[in-house]
C-alpha positions as CSV (number, residue, x, y, z in Angstrom):
1,M,365.8,147.4,-54.1
2,N,365.6,149.4,-57.4
3,I,368.4,149.2,-59.9
4,I,368.7,152.1,-62.3
5,E,370.7,152.4,-65.4
6,L,372.2,155.9,-66.0
7,I,372.6,157.0,-69.6
8,L,373.7,160.1,-71.4
9,D,371.0,162.3,-72.8
10,E,372.5,163.4,-76.1
11,N,369.9,166.1,-76.5
12,D,370.9,167.7,-73.2
13,D,374.1,169.8,-73.3
14,L,374.4,169.6,-69.5
15,T,374.8,165.8,-69.3
16,G,378.2,164.3,-69.0
17,I,381.2,164.2,-66.6
18,E,382.2,167.6,-65.3
19,A,385.1,166.6,-63.1
20,I,386.9,163.7,-61.5
21,S,387.2,163.7,-57.7
22,V,390.0,162.1,-55.7
23,V,388.3,160.3,-52.7
24,E,389.1,158.0,-49.8
25,N,386.3,155.5,-50.6
26,P,385.6,155.4,-54.4
27,A,382.1,154.1,-55.1
28,I,383.4,151.7,-57.7
29,E,385.5,150.1,-55.0
30,E,388.8,150.3,-57.0
31,D,391.9,152.0,-55.7
32,F,394.3,153.9,-58.0
33,I,398.0,153.4,-57.8
34,A,400.6,156.2,-57.5
35,L,403.3,155.9,-60.2
36,K,406.8,156.9,-59.5
37,S,409.6,157.2,-62.1
38,E,412.5,154.8,-62.1
39,E,415.6,156.3,-60.5
40,V,416.3,159.3,-62.7
41,K,418.4,162.0,-61.3
42,L,417.9,165.6,-62.3
43,A,420.1,168.2,-60.7
44,E,421.0,165.6,-58.1
45,V,417.3,165.4,-57.0
46,D,415.0,162.4,-57.5
47,K,411.9,163.5,-59.2
48,E,408.5,161.7,-58.8
49,K,406.2,161.4,-61.7
50,R,403.3,162.2,-59.5
51,I,400.8,160.3,-61.7
52,L,397.8,158.5,-60.4
53,M,396.3,155.7,-62.5
54,G,393.0,154.1,-61.8
55,A,389.5,153.3,-63.0
56,A,387.1,156.2,-63.5
57,L,384.1,154.0,-64.5
58,I,383.6,150.3,-64.6
59,P,380.7,149.0,-66.9
60,N,377.8,147.1,-65.4
61,K,379.1,147.4,-61.8
62,P,376.2,148.1,-59.4
63,I,377.0,151.2,-57.2
64,Y,375.0,151.8,-54.0
65,R,373.2,155.1,-53.7
66,R,370.9,156.6,-51.1
67,S,368.7,159.7,-51.4
68,G,366.8,160.5,-48.2
69,E,365.0,157.3,-47.2
70,N,365.4,155.8,-50.7
71,E,368.1,153.2,-51.3
72,F,369.0,152.0,-54.8
73,Y,371.7,150.9,-57.1
74,I,372.9,152.5,-60.3
75,F,375.1,151.2,-63.1
76,F,376.5,152.2,-66.5
77,S,376.6,150.1,-69.6
78,K,379.7,149.7,-71.7
79,D,378.3,152.0,-74.3
80,T,377.6,154.8,-71.8
81,V,381.0,154.4,-70.2
82,L,382.6,154.9,-73.7
83,K,380.4,157.8,-74.6
84,A,381.0,159.5,-71.2
85,S,384.8,159.2,-71.5
86,Q,384.7,160.7,-75.0
87,L,382.4,163.5,-74.0
88,Y,384.6,164.3,-71.0
89,L,387.5,165.0,-73.3
90,K,385.5,166.7,-75.9
91,K,384.3,169.2,-73.4
92,G,387.9,169.8,-72.3
93,N,387.3,168.9,-68.7
94,Q,390.7,167.3,-68.2
95,G,391.8,169.9,-65.6
96,E,388.6,169.9,-63.6
97,A,389.1,168.1,-60.2
98,T,387.7,168.1,-56.7
99,L,388.6,166.6,-53.3
100,E,386.0,164.3,-51.8
101,H,383.4,166.0,-54.1
102,Q,383.5,169.0,-51.8
103,K,386.5,171.2,-52.6
104,K,387.5,172.3,-56.1
105,I,391.3,171.8,-56.5
106,T,393.8,172.9,-59.0
107,G,397.0,171.3,-60.3
108,L,395.4,167.9,-61.2
109,T,395.1,167.0,-64.9
110,V,394.1,163.9,-66.7
111,V,396.9,163.2,-69.1
112,E,395.8,159.8,-70.3
113,S,392.4,158.3,-71.0
114,W,391.5,154.9,-72.5
115,I,389.1,152.1,-72.5
116,V,390.3,148.6,-71.6
117,E,390.0,146.5,-74.7
118,D,392.6,143.8,-74.3
119,E,392.5,141.4,-71.3
120,V,396.2,140.6,-71.6
121,H,398.1,143.6,-73.0
122,D,396.2,146.6,-71.7
123,K,398.5,149.1,-70.0
124,S,396.6,148.7,-66.7
125,R,397.7,145.1,-66.5
126,K,401.3,146.1,-66.2
127,Y,400.5,147.8,-62.9
128,G,398.3,145.0,-61.5
129,L,395.0,146.7,-62.2
130,N,392.9,143.9,-63.7
131,M,389.9,145.8,-64.7
132,P,387.0,144.4,-66.7
133,M,386.7,144.9,-70.5
134,G,385.1,148.3,-71.3
135,T,386.5,150.0,-68.1
136,W,387.4,153.7,-68.5
137,M,390.9,154.2,-67.2
138,V,392.6,157.5,-66.5
139,S,396.1,158.7,-65.5
140,M,396.1,162.0,-63.6
141,K,399.1,164.2,-63.1
142,V,399.3,165.8,-59.7
143,D,401.1,169.1,-59.6
144,N,399.5,170.2,-56.4
145,D,402.0,169.7,-53.5
146,E,399.3,169.7,-50.8
147,I,397.2,167.0,-52.5
148,W,400.3,164.8,-53.3
149,N,402.0,165.1,-49.9
150,D,399.0,165.3,-47.5
151,Y,396.5,163.1,-49.3
152,V,398.0,160.8,-51.8
153,K,401.2,159.8,-50.0
154,T,399.4,159.4,-46.7
155,G,396.7,157.2,-48.2
156,L,393.9,159.7,-47.4
157,V,392.6,159.4,-51.0
158,K,392.6,156.1,-52.7
159,G,390.6,156.3,-55.9
160,F,388.7,158.3,-58.4
161,S,385.0,159.2,-58.4
162,I,383.2,161.0,-61.2
163,E,381.0,164.1,-61.0
164,G,378.4,164.8,-63.7
165,Y,374.9,164.6,-64.8
166,F,373.1,161.6,-66.3
167,A,369.6,160.6,-67.1
168,D,367.7,157.6,-65.9
169,K,367.0,155.0,-68.7
170,I,363.3,155.1,-69.6
171,E,361.4,152.0,-68.6
172,R,360.3,149.8,-71.5
173,P,356.6,148.8,-71.3
174,K,356.1,145.1,-70.5
175,E,353.7,144.9,-73.5
176,A,356.3,146.1,-76.0
177,N,357.2,144.0,-79.0
178,K,360.0,141.5,-78.9
179,L,363.2,143.0,-77.5
180,S,366.1,143.7,-79.8
181,A,369.3,141.8,-79.2
182,E,370.8,144.8,-77.4
183,D,367.8,145.3,-75.2
184,Q,367.6,141.6,-74.4
185,E,371.2,141.7,-73.3
186,A,370.4,144.7,-71.0
187,E,367.5,142.8,-69.5
188,D,369.7,139.8,-68.9
189,L,372.3,142.0,-67.3
190,L,369.7,143.6,-64.9
191,A,368.5,140.1,-63.9
192,K,372.1,139.0,-63.1
193,I,372.8,142.2,-61.1
194,K,369.6,141.7,-59.1
195,D,370.6,138.1,-58.4
196,V,374.0,139.1,-57.2
197,L,372.7,141.9,-55.0
198,Q,370.0,139.6,-53.4
199,K,372.7,137.0,-52.8
200,E,375.0,139.5,-51.2
201,E,372.3,140.9,-49.0
202,L,371.3,137.4,-47.8
203,E,374.9,136.4,-47.1
204,S,376.3,139.5,-45.4
205,Y,377.1,139.6,-41.7
206,K,377.9,142.3,-39.3
207,D,377.9,140.5,-35.9
208,Y,381.7,140.7,-35.5
209,P,382.7,142.0,-32.0
210,K,383.0,145.7,-31.3
211,S,386.6,145.1,-30.4
212,A,387.3,144.2,-34.0
213,S,385.9,147.5,-35.1
214,N,387.9,149.3,-32.5
215,N,391.1,147.6,-33.6
216,A,390.5,148.7,-37.2
217,K,389.7,152.2,-36.1
218,R,392.9,152.4,-34.1
219,A,394.9,151.3,-37.1
220,L,393.2,153.9,-39.3
221,E,393.7,156.7,-36.8
222,W,397.5,155.9,-36.8
223,V,397.5,155.8,-40.6
224,K,395.7,159.2,-40.8
225,K,398.7,160.7,-39.0
226,N,401.5,158.6,-40.3
227,G,400.4,157.1,-43.6
228,W,400.4,153.4,-44.7
229,G,404.0,153.6,-45.8
230,D,404.8,150.2,-47.4
231,C,402.2,148.4,-45.4
232,G,399.2,146.6,-46.7
233,E,397.5,146.1,-50.1
234,A,394.2,147.5,-51.3
235,T,392.2,144.7,-49.8
236,G,393.6,145.2,-46.3
237,K,393.0,148.9,-46.4
238,A,389.5,148.4,-47.6
239,R,388.9,145.8,-44.8
240,A,390.0,148.3,-42.2
241,N,387.5,150.8,-43.5
242,Q,384.7,148.2,-43.6
243,L,385.2,147.0,-40.0
244,A,385.8,150.5,-38.6
245,K,382.4,151.6,-40.1
246,G,380.6,148.5,-38.9
247,E,379.6,147.5,-42.4
248,A,378.2,144.1,-43.3
249,I,380.8,141.7,-44.9
250,T,380.3,138.6,-47.1
251,R,381.3,135.0,-46.5
252,D,384.3,135.5,-48.9
253,T,385.5,138.5,-46.9
254,I,385.1,136.5,-43.6
255,A,387.2,133.7,-45.2
256,R,390.0,136.2,-46.0
257,M,389.9,137.5,-42.4
258,A,390.1,133.9,-41.1
259,S,393.1,133.2,-43.4
260,F,394.9,136.2,-42.0
261,K,395.5,134.0,-38.9
262,R,398.8,133.0,-40.7
263,H,400.2,136.4,-39.9
264,Q,399.5,136.1,-36.1
265,Q,403.2,135.8,-35.3
266,H,403.7,139.4,-36.3
267,K,400.8,140.9,-34.4
268,D,402.9,142.4,-31.6
269,V,405.1,144.5,-33.9
270,A,404.7,148.1,-33.0
271,Y,403.0,150.3,-35.6
272,S,406.1,152.5,-35.8
273,E,408.5,149.5,-36.3
274,G,406.8,147.6,-39.1
275,C,403.6,146.4,-40.7
276,G,402.8,143.4,-38.6
277,G,400.8,145.0,-35.8
278,L,399.2,147.6,-38.0
279,M,397.9,145.2,-40.6
280,W,396.8,142.7,-37.9
281,D,394.6,145.4,-36.4
282,A,393.5,146.6,-39.8
283,W,392.0,143.1,-40.3
284,G,390.2,143.3,-36.9
285,G,393.0,142.1,-34.7
286,T,392.8,138.9,-32.6
287,S,389.1,139.2,-31.8
288,G,388.3,139.9,-35.5
289,V,390.3,137.0,-36.8
290,E,389.1,134.5,-34.2
291,W,385.5,135.6,-34.9
292,A,386.0,135.0,-38.6
293,I,387.4,131.5,-38.1
294,N,384.4,130.5,-35.9
295,K,381.9,132.3,-38.1
296,L,383.2,130.6,-41.2
297,K,382.8,127.2,-39.6
298,K,379.2,128.1,-38.7
299,I,378.3,129.5,-42.1
300,D,379.7,126.4,-43.9
301,G,378.2,124.1,-41.4
302,D,374.7,125.5,-41.9
303,K,374.8,124.9,-45.6
């Protein structure tokens, strides 16, 4: 499968990021968090900050894409992520936003933009977002009541996804002279990405029972109407989406499903009465967890 590096064409005025979309399934697989103020009373009414914080672009992260019958991965280097973040602000696109890349929406504004440069003291660490060095982080203010109440608070949108135009990096001829240090680093990175992708493809499984998918679907259908509330972390929500869609999952994911067995005592809690039953089904329910336990034994036994 092809892996394509996307870059900014500095000679093309059309390249760059035009908008940031709020979406249910961000391609970079990182959820944002919704920030609320500490208890501050204003005219006897608690006010929410209505600020979303999350990753807009993560460097060197392979992102799956499909165009017709063609399947491929794209990625952005640290340098491109930095340039894209700067050009986005330079063009004044902070107020450009869409919903699921389909509907232009107003009332969403990027109020902070920064690159992660410190593994310990970066602001994102305070909120549990442990992004890689070079990640472009943004904080977005949501003054649109519909988006905040019907999409953010209900969990229908979970992350950011960029919209823009980039160019494919030109292939270097194999007969070229000795690569520069920067080019050699890029070549090494591509090799590592290919190795990871090949490994994931070989070690992915989707033979879990249909009932596990149905359990996850049932949980998501309830969430669509009622929201997650205080239930679940990003991994659990992502797992429900994976299982509901019948996607292939890796050995590590199967191990997490198997370890969810420890929550079995809460599986009969009604969705409306707590998180136990909801999250149990989000992780595939009894059939999904039992399958994971047996599948993990088989996988590790075959090695």
